[in-house]
N, CA and C atoms of all chains as a GROMACS GRO file, in nm:
protein
  432
    1UNK      N    1   0.083  -0.122   0.000
    1UNK     CA    2   0.000   0.000   0.000
    1UNK      C    3   0.087   0.128   0.000
    2UNK      N    4   0.180   0.132   0.096
    2UNK     CA    5   0.269   0.248   0.100
    2UNK      C    6   0.358   0.250  -0.025
    3UNK      N    7   0.393   0.130  -0.073
    3UNK     CA    8   0.478   0.123  -0.192
    3UNK      C    9   0.402   0.171  -0.315
    4UNK      N   10   0.275   0.144  -0.316
    4UNK     CA   11   0.188   0.188  -0.425
    4UNK      C   12   0.182   0.343  -0.426
    5UNK      N   13   0.163   0.398  -0.307
    5UNK     CA   14   0.158   0.545  -0.295
    5UNK      C   15   0.292   0.607  -0.337
    6UNK      N   16   0.401   0.542  -0.294
    6UNK     CA   17   0.533   0.591  -0.333
    6UNK      C   18   0.546   0.593  -0.485
    7UNK      N   19   0.504   0.483  -0.546
    7UNK     CA   20   0.515   0.470  -0.691
    7UNK      C   21   0.437   0.577  -0.765
    8UNK      N   22   0.316   0.601  -0.720
    8UNK     CA   23   0.232   0.702  -0.786
    8UNK      C   24   0.293   0.842  -0.772
    9UNK      N   25   0.347   0.868  -0.652
    9UNK     CA   26   0.410   0.999  -0.627
    9UNK      C   27   0.535   1.015  -0.711
   10UNK      N   28   0.615   0.910  -0.716
   10UNK     CA   29   0.738   0.914  -0.796
   10UNK      C   30   0.705   0.942  -0.942
   11UNK      N   31   0.608   0.870  -0.993
   11UNK     CA   32   0.571   0.886  -1.134
   11UNK      C   33   0.526   1.030  -1.162
   12UNK      N   34   0.441   1.081  -1.073
   12UNK     CA   35   0.388   1.217  -1.089
   12UNK      C   36   0.502   1.320  -1.091
   13UNK      N   37   0.594   1.308  -0.993
   13UNK     CA   38   0.702   1.407  -0.982
   13UNK      C   39   0.804   1.391  -1.095
   14UNK      N   40   0.829   1.267  -1.137
   14UNK     CA   41   0.922   1.243  -1.248
   14UNK      C   42   0.868   1.308  -1.375
   15UNK      N   43   0.740   1.289  -1.401
   15UNK     CA   44   0.680   1.346  -1.521
   15UNK      C   45   0.680   1.499  -1.513
   16UNK      N   46   0.652   1.553  -1.395
   16UNK     CA   47   0.657   1.699  -1.376
   16UNK      C   48   0.796   1.755  -1.409
   17UNK      N   49   0.898   1.674  -1.382
   17UNK     CA   50   1.036   1.717  -1.410
   17UNK      C   51   1.072   1.695  -1.556
   18UNK      N   52   0.981   1.632  -1.631
   18UNK     CA   53   1.007   1.608  -1.773
   18UNK      C   54   1.110   1.499  -1.798
   19UNK      N   55   1.123   1.408  -1.702
   19UNK     CA   56   1.221   1.299  -1.717
   19UNK      C   57   1.152   1.169  -1.756
   20UNK      N   58   1.216   1.092  -1.843
   20UNK     CA   59   1.167   0.958  -1.873
   20UNK      C   60   1.219   0.862  -1.766
   21UNK      N   61   1.163   0.744  -1.759
   21UNK     CA   62   1.214   0.644  -1.665
   21UNK      C   63   1.362   0.615  -1.695
   22UNK      N   64   1.395   0.609  -1.823
   22UNK     CA   65   1.535   0.582  -1.864
   22UNK      C   66   1.628   0.691  -1.812
   23UNK      N   67   1.586   0.816  -1.829
   23UNK     CA   68   1.672   0.928  -1.787
   23UNK      C   69   1.692   0.927  -1.636
   24UNK      N   70   1.582   0.911  -1.563
   24UNK     CA   71   1.593   0.908  -1.417
   24UNK      C   72   1.683   0.792  -1.374
   25UNK      N   73   1.659   0.676  -1.433
   25UNK     CA   74   1.738   0.557  -1.397
   25UNK      C   75   1.887   0.582  -1.417
   26UNK      N   76   1.921   0.641  -1.531
   26UNK     CA   77   2.062   0.666  -1.561
   26UNK      C   78   2.121   0.764  -1.460
   27UNK      N   79   2.045   0.865  -1.423
   27UNK     CA   80   2.097   0.966  -1.329
   27UNK      C   81   2.120   0.910  -1.190
   28UNK      N   82   2.033   0.821  -1.146
   28UNK     CA   83   2.049   0.767  -1.011
   28UNK      C   84   2.129   0.637  -1.010
   29UNK      N   85   2.168   0.589  -1.129
   29UNK     CA   86   2.249   0.468  -1.134
   29UNK      C   87   2.169   0.342  -1.101
   30UNK      N   88   2.041   0.343  -1.140
   30UNK     CA   89   1.958   0.224  -1.121
   30UNK      C   90   1.909   0.178  -1.258
   31UNK      N   91   1.854   0.059  -1.265
   31UNK     CA   92   1.804   0.007  -1.392
   31UNK      C   93   1.663   0.061  -1.417
   32UNK      N   94   1.634   0.086  -1.545
   32UNK     CA   95   1.500   0.137  -1.578
   32UNK      C   96   1.391   0.044  -1.530
   33UNK      N   97   1.416  -0.085  -1.537
   33UNK     CA   98   1.318  -0.184  -1.491
   33UNK      C   99   1.285  -0.163  -1.344
   34UNK      N  100   1.387  -0.130  -1.267
   34UNK     CA  101   1.365  -0.109  -1.123
   34UNK      C  102   1.279   0.015  -1.099
   35UNK      N  103   1.306   0.121  -1.174
   35UNK     CA  104   1.223   0.244  -1.163
   35UNK      C  105   1.078   0.209  -1.199
   36UNK      N  106   1.062   0.131  -1.303
   36UNK     CA  107   0.928   0.091  -1.344
   36UNK      C  108   0.859   0.010  -1.234
   37UNK      N  109   0.933  -0.080  -1.171
   37UNK     CA  110   0.876  -0.161  -1.061
   37UNK      C  111   0.839  -0.072  -0.942
   38UNK      N  112   0.925   0.026  -0.914
   38UNK     CA  113   0.894   0.120  -0.805
   38UNK      C  114   0.764   0.195  -0.836
   39UNK      N  115   0.753   0.244  -0.957
   39UNK     CA  116   0.634   0.324  -0.992
   39UNK      C  117   0.507   0.241  -0.988
   40UNK      N  118   0.521   0.110  -1.006
   40UNK     CA  119   0.402   0.024  -0.999
   40UNK      C  120   0.380  -0.032  -0.858
   41UNK      N  121   0.465   0.010  -0.764
   41UNK     CA  122   0.447  -0.034  -0.625
   41UNK      C  123   0.487  -0.178  -0.603
   42UNK      N  124   0.570  -0.231  -0.691
   42UNK     CA  125   0.609  -0.372  -0.680
   42UNK      C  126   0.732  -0.393  -0.593
   43UNK      N  127   0.802  -0.284  -0.561
   43UNK     CA  128   0.921  -0.292  -0.476
   43UNK      C  129   0.911  -0.186  -0.367
   44UNK      N  130   0.968  -0.215  -0.252
   44UNK     CA  131   0.974  -0.116  -0.144
   44UNK      C  132   1.115  -0.058  -0.142
   45UNK      N  133   1.130   0.069  -0.183
   45UNK     CA  134   1.264   0.127  -0.193
   45UNK      C  135   1.328   0.144  -0.055
   46UNK      N  136   1.459   0.131  -0.050
   46UNK     CA  137   1.531   0.161   0.074
   46UNK      C  138   1.540   0.312   0.089
   47UNK      N  139   1.565   0.354   0.212
   47UNK     CA  140   1.578   0.499   0.237
   47UNK      C  141   1.688   0.559   0.150
   48UNK      N  142   1.794   0.481   0.128
   48UNK     CA  143   1.905   0.530   0.047
   48UNK      C  144   1.859   0.557  -0.097
   49UNK      N  145   1.777   0.467  -0.150
   49UNK     CA  146   1.723   0.485  -0.285
   49UNK      C  147   1.627   0.603  -0.290
   50UNK      N  148   1.541   0.614  -0.188
   50UNK     CA  149   1.446   0.726  -0.182
   50UNK      C  150   1.523   0.858  -0.186
   51UNK      N  151   1.629   0.866  -0.106
   51UNK     CA  152   1.707   0.991  -0.100
   51UNK      C  153   1.773   1.022  -0.234
   52UNK      N  154   1.829   0.918  -0.296
   52UNK     CA  155   1.898   0.936  -0.423
   52UNK      C  156   1.801   0.991  -0.528
   53UNK      N  157   1.684   0.931  -0.534
   53UNK     CA  158   1.584   0.973  -0.632
   53UNK      C  159   1.535   1.115  -0.601
   54UNK      N  160   1.511   1.145  -0.474
   54UNK     CA  161   1.469   1.281  -0.438
   54UNK      C  162   1.575   1.381  -0.483
   55UNK      N  163   1.699   1.346  -0.466
   55UNK     CA  164   1.809   1.434  -0.508
   55UNK      C  165   1.799   1.467  -0.656
   56UNK      N  166   1.773   1.367  -0.738
   56UNK     CA  167   1.764   1.389  -0.883
   56UNK      C  168   1.637   1.466  -0.921
   57UNK      N  169   1.535   1.453  -0.837
   57UNK     CA  170   1.410   1.528  -0.862
   57UNK      C  171   1.418   1.668  -0.801
   58UNK      N  172   1.532   1.700  -0.739
   58UNK     CA  173   1.553   1.831  -0.675
   58UNK      C  174   1.443   1.861  -0.572
   59UNK      N  175   1.417   1.765  -0.488
   59UNK     CA  176   1.310   1.777  -0.390
   59UNK      C  177   1.361   1.718  -0.258
   60UNK      N  178   1.320   1.777  -0.147
   60UNK     CA  179   1.363   1.723  -0.017
   60UNK      C  180   1.279   1.600   0.017
   61UNK      N  181   1.329   1.521   0.110
   61UNK     CA  182   1.252   1.405   0.157
   61UNK      C  183   1.118   1.451   0.214
   62UNK      N  184   1.122   1.560   0.289
   62UNK     CA  185   0.999   1.612   0.349
   62UNK      C  186   0.896   1.647   0.242
   63UNK      N  187   0.938   1.719   0.141
   63UNK     CA  188   0.845   1.760   0.035
   63UNK      C  189   0.790   1.639  -0.039
   64UNK      N  190   0.878   1.540  -0.061
   64UNK     CA  191   0.830   1.418  -0.126
   64UNK      C  192   0.718   1.355  -0.045
   65UNK      N  193   0.738   1.346   0.087
   65UNK     CA  194   0.639   1.281   0.173
   65UNK      C  195   0.510   1.363   0.184
   66UNK      N  196   0.523   1.495   0.173
   66UNK     CA  197   0.402   1.579   0.169
   66UNK      C  198   0.318   1.537   0.049
   67UNK      N  199   0.382   1.523  -0.067
   67UNK     CA  200   0.310   1.480  -0.188
   67UNK      C  201   0.250   1.341  -0.167
   68UNK      N  202   0.331   1.251  -0.115
   68UNK     CA  203   0.285   1.112  -0.096
   68UNK      C  204   0.164   1.106  -0.003
   69UNK      N  205   0.170   1.178   0.107
   69UNK     CA  206   0.060   1.170   0.205
   69UNK      C  207  -0.062   1.253   0.163
   70UNK      N  208  -0.039   1.353   0.081
   70UNK     CA  209  -0.149   1.435   0.029
   70UNK      C  210  -0.233   1.355  -0.069
   71UNK      N  211  -0.167   1.268  -0.143
   71UNK     CA  212  -0.235   1.192  -0.248
   71UNK      C  213  -0.309   1.070  -0.194
   72UNK      N  214  -0.307   1.053  -0.062
   72UNK     CA  215  -0.371   0.934  -0.003
   72UNK      C  216  -0.520   0.930  -0.036
   73UNK      N  217   2.517   0.777   0.523
   73UNK     CA  218   2.493   0.913   0.573
   73UNK      C  219   2.346   0.936   0.603
   74UNK      N  220   2.260   0.908   0.504
   74UNK     CA  221   2.116   0.923   0.526
   74UNK      C  222   2.068   0.821   0.631
   75UNK      N  223   2.131   0.704   0.628
   75UNK     CA  224   2.092   0.600   0.724
   75UNK      C  225   2.132   0.642   0.866
   76UNK      N  226   2.243   0.708   0.877
   76UNK     CA  227   2.290   0.760   1.006
   76UNK      C  228   2.190   0.863   1.060
   77UNK      N  229   2.148   0.952   0.970
   77UNK     CA  230   2.050   1.055   1.010
   77UNK      C  231   1.918   0.990   1.051
   78UNK      N  232   1.878   0.888   0.973
   78UNK     CA  233   1.755   0.818   1.008
   78UNK      C  234   1.767   0.758   1.148
   79UNK      N  235   1.880   0.694   1.173
   79UNK     CA  236   1.900   0.628   1.302
   79UNK      C  237   1.895   0.725   1.418
   80UNK      N  238   1.959   0.839   1.403
   80UNK     CA  239   1.960   0.939   1.511
   80UNK      C  240   1.818   0.993   1.535
   81UNK      N  241   1.745   1.014   1.426
   81UNK     CA  242   1.608   1.065   1.438
   81UNK      C  243   1.519   0.961   1.505
   82UNK      N  244   1.532   0.837   1.462
   82UNK     CA  245   1.454   0.729   1.520
   82UNK      C  246   1.479   0.719   1.670
   83UNK      N  247   1.606   0.720   1.707
   83UNK     CA  248   1.641   0.708   1.849
   83UNK      C  249   1.579   0.823   1.930
   84UNK      N  250   1.594   0.944   1.877
   84UNK     CA  251   1.540   1.062   1.946
   84UNK      C  252   1.389   1.049   1.965
   85UNK      N  253   1.317   1.014   1.860
   85UNK     CA  254   1.170   1.009   1.867
   85UNK      C  255   1.124   0.890   1.952
   86UNK      N  256   1.197   0.778   1.945
   86UNK     CA  257   1.162   0.661   2.027
   86UNK      C  258   1.175   0.696   2.176
   87UNK      N  259   1.283   0.763   2.211
   87UNK     CA  260   1.305   0.800   2.352
   87UNK      C  261   1.199   0.901   2.397
   88UNK      N  262   1.166   0.995   2.308
   88UNK     CA  263   1.060   1.092   2.341
   88UNK      C  264   0.927   1.023   2.371
   89UNK      N  265   0.905   0.911   2.302
   89UNK     CA  266   0.781   0.834   2.323
   89UNK      C  267   0.791   0.744   2.447
   90UNK      N  268   0.909   0.742   2.510
   90UNK     CA  269   0.927   0.660   2.629
   90UNK      C  270   0.930   0.511   2.599
   91UNK      N  271   0.970   0.475   2.476
   91UNK     CA  272   0.976   0.333   2.439
   91UNK      C  273   1.120   0.283   2.441
   92UNK      N  274   1.138   0.160   2.488
   92UNK     CA  275   1.269   0.095   2.477
   92UNK      C  276   1.281   0.035   2.337
   93UNK      N  277   1.401  -0.002   2.298
   93UNK     CA  278   1.419  -0.069   2.168
   93UNK      C  279   1.336  -0.198   2.164
   94UNK      N  280   1.334  -0.268   2.276
   94UNK     CA  281   1.258  -0.394   2.285
   94UNK      C  282   1.110  -0.369   2.261
   95UNK      N  283   1.056  -0.266   2.328
   95UNK     CA  284   0.913  -0.237   2.314
   95UNK      C  285   0.877  -0.199   2.170
   96UNK      N  286   0.959  -0.110   2.113
   96UNK     CA  287   0.932  -0.070   1.975
   96UNK      C  288   0.941  -0.190   1.881
   97UNK      N  289   1.044  -0.270   1.900
   97UNK     CA  290   1.064  -0.388   1.816
   97UNK      C  291   0.944  -0.481   1.822
   98UNK      N  292   0.894  -0.505   1.944
   98UNK     CA  293   0.780  -0.595   1.960
   98UNK      C  294   0.658  -0.538   1.889
   99UNK      N  295   0.637  -0.408   1.902
   99UNK     CA  296   0.518  -0.346   1.842
   99UNK      C  297   0.520  -0.350   1.690
  100UNK      N  298   0.638  -0.335   1.631
  100UNK     CA  299   0.643  -0.334   1.484
  100UNK      C  300   0.674  -0.472   1.427
  101UNK      N  301   0.696  -0.568   1.516
  101UNK     CA  302   0.721  -0.704   1.468
  101UNK      C  303   0.858  -0.721   1.406
  102UNK      N  304   0.956  -0.648   1.461
  102UNK     CA  305   1.093  -0.661   1.414
  102UNK      C  306   1.180  -0.706   1.532
  103UNK      N  307   1.301  -0.746   1.504
  103UNK     CA  308   1.391  -0.790   1.612
  103UNK      C  309   1.458  -0.667   1.674
  104UNK      N  310   1.482  -0.673   1.806
  104UNK     CA  311   1.546  -0.562   1.874
  104UNK      C  312   1.682  -0.530   1.812
  105UNK      N  313   1.752  -0.636   1.771
  105UNK     CA  314   1.884  -0.616   1.709
  105UNK      C  315   1.872  -0.530   1.583
  106UNK      N  316   1.765  -0.551   1.508
  106UNK     CA  317   1.746  -0.474   1.385
  106UNK      C  318   1.720  -0.326   1.417
  107UNK      N  319   1.639  -0.301   1.520
  107UNK     CA  320   1.614  -0.162   1.562
  107UNK      C  321   1.746  -0.098   1.604
  108UNK      N  322   1.825  -0.173   1.677
  108UNK     CA  323   1.956  -0.123   1.721
  108UNK      C  324   2.045  -0.090   1.600
  109UNK      N  325   2.043  -0.178   1.501
  109UNK     CA  326   2.123  -0.153   1.379
  109UNK      C  327   2.073  -0.030   1.304
  110UNK      N  328   1.940  -0.015   1.300
  110UNK     CA  329   1.884   0.105   1.235
  110UNK      C  330   1.930   0.231   1.307
  111UNK      N  331   1.924   0.228   1.439
  111UNK     CA  332   1.959   0.349   1.516
  111UNK      C  333   2.107   0.384   1.502
  112UNK      N  334   2.188   0.283   1.471
  112UNK     CA  335   2.331   0.311   1.452
  112UNK      C  336   2.365   0.339   1.305
  113UNK      N  337   2.262   0.340   1.221
  113UNK     CA  338   2.286   0.371   1.079
  113UNK      C  339   2.352   0.259   1.003
  114UNK      N  340   2.339   0.137   1.054
  114UNK     CA  341   2.406   0.023   0.990
  114UNK      C  342   2.320  -0.045   0.884
  115UNK      N  343   2.190  -0.010   0.884
  115UNK     CA  344   2.098  -0.068   0.785
  115UNK      C  345   2.018   0.045   0.722
  116UNK      N  346   1.979   0.027   0.595
  116UNK     CA  347   1.893   0.124   0.528
  116UNK      C  348   1.751   0.066   0.527
  117UNK      N  349   1.661   0.125   0.606
  117UNK     CA  350   1.526   0.068   0.615
  117UNK      C  351   1.450   0.081   0.485
  118UNK      N  352   1.362  -0.015   0.458
  118UNK     CA  353   1.273  -0.002   0.342
  118UNK      C  354   1.162   0.096   0.378
  119UNK      N  355   1.098   0.149   0.275
  119UNK     CA  356   0.987   0.241   0.299
  119UNK      C  357   0.880   0.175   0.386
  120UNK      N  358   0.859   0.046   0.365
  120UNK     CA  359   0.757  -0.026   0.441
  120UNK      C  360   0.792  -0.027   0.590
  121UNK      N  361   0.919  -0.047   0.620
  121UNK     CA  362   0.965  -0.046   0.760
  121UNK      C  363   0.955   0.095   0.818
  122UNK      N  364   0.994   0.194   0.740
  122UNK     CA  365   0.986   0.333   0.785
  122UNK      C  366   0.841   0.365   0.822
  123UNK      N  367   0.748   0.326   0.738
  123UNK     CA  368   0.607   0.356   0.762
  123UNK      C  369   0.556   0.286   0.888
  124UNK      N  370   0.595   0.158   0.903
  124UNK     CA  371   0.551   0.080   1.017
  124UNK      C  372   0.599   0.145   1.148
  125UNK      N  373   0.725   0.184   1.149
  125UNK     CA  374   0.782   0.246   1.269
  125UNK      C  375   0.716   0.382   1.296
  126UNK      N  376   0.695   0.461   1.191
  126UNK     CA  377   0.627   0.590   1.210
  126UNK      C  378   0.489   0.568   1.271
  127UNK      N  379   0.420   0.465   1.224
  127UNK     CA  380   0.288   0.434   1.278
  127UNK      C  381   0.293   0.412   1.429
  128UNK      N  382   0.392   0.336   1.474
  128UNK     CA  383   0.404   0.308   1.618
  128UNK      C  384   0.448   0.431   1.697
  129UNK      N  385   0.518   0.520   1.631
  129UNK     CA  386   0.561   0.644   1.697
  129UNK      C  387   0.451   0.751   1.687
  130UNK      N  388   0.339   0.716   1.623
  130UNK     CA  389   0.227   0.809   1.606
  130UNK      C  390   0.271   0.937   1.536
  131UNK      N  391   0.343   0.920   1.428
  131UNK     CA  392   0.398   1.035   1.357
  131UNK      C  393   0.383   1.008   1.207
  132UNK      N  394   0.355   1.113   1.130
  132UNK     CA  395   0.344   1.093   0.985
  132UNK      C  396   0.483   1.082   0.923
  133UNK      N  397   0.488   1.029   0.802
  133UNK     CA  398   0.615   1.022   0.730
  133UNK      C  399   0.672   1.163   0.711
  134UNK      N  400   0.583   1.256   0.680
  134UNK     CA  401   0.628   1.394   0.659
  134UNK      C  402   0.694   1.450   0.784
  135UNK      N  403   0.628   1.433   0.899
  135UNK     CA  404   0.683   1.488   1.023
  135UNK      C  405   0.816   1.420   1.057
  136UNK      N  406   0.823   1.290   1.032
  136UNK     CA  407   0.950   1.220   1.058
  136UNK      C  408   1.062   1.284   0.976
  137UNK      N  409   1.034   1.310   0.848
  137UNK     CA  410   1.138   1.365   0.760
  137UNK      C  411   1.174   1.510   0.797
  138UNK      N  412   1.075   1.582   0.850
  138UNK     CA  413   1.106   1.717   0.899
  138UNK      C  414   1.212   1.707   1.009
  139UNK      N  415   1.191   1.615   1.102
  139UNK     CA  416   1.289   1.595   1.209
  139UNK      C  417   1.424   1.553   1.151
  140UNK      N  418   1.420   1.458   1.060
  140UNK     CA  419   1.544   1.405   1.002
  140UNK      C  420   1.622   1.516   0.931
  141UNK      N  421   1.552   1.596   0.852
  141UNK     CA  422   1.623   1.698   0.774
  141UNK      C  423   1.660   1.821   0.859
  142UNK      N  424   1.586   1.840   0.968
  142UNK     CA  425   1.618   1.951   1.060
  142UNK      C  426   1.748   1.923   1.135
  143UNK      N  427   1.767   1.795   1.166
  143UNK     CA  428   1.883   1.756   1.246
  143UNK      C  429   2.010   1.745   1.164
  144UNK      N  430   2.003   1.777   1.037
  144UNK     CA  431   2.120   1.762   0.950
  144UNK      C  432   2.236   1.850   0.997
   0.00000   0.00000   0.00000
């Protein structure tokens, strides 16, 4: 459930930044397949991954969680 | 680094709640050793674990991250 919310938030913010899954994946050093799995809520990201992705989206962890909890 | 910050924040909020590592561990269904490792920044928690622990601390993910990023 929380992973699903994370995925939806990630997808929304990635698209707002105009990044493709491939571009985001390359920037954070992860595989595109993994980004796709995250966006579909199929994986629970580690805090380290969450931080790395937030960094590339130019957003703080707090702001990310505001989006995630707002979209509940 | 982020795991270290998470651990320090977790420890601070757990103590504020008057919970021992054992009590928190029992409530979230994790081993006390794992809570100890988290507090020392030796493990990177999954989002699912972060959410579960926040639930027991009666705190939202957003508020937890405010504490974490404030303590930087």
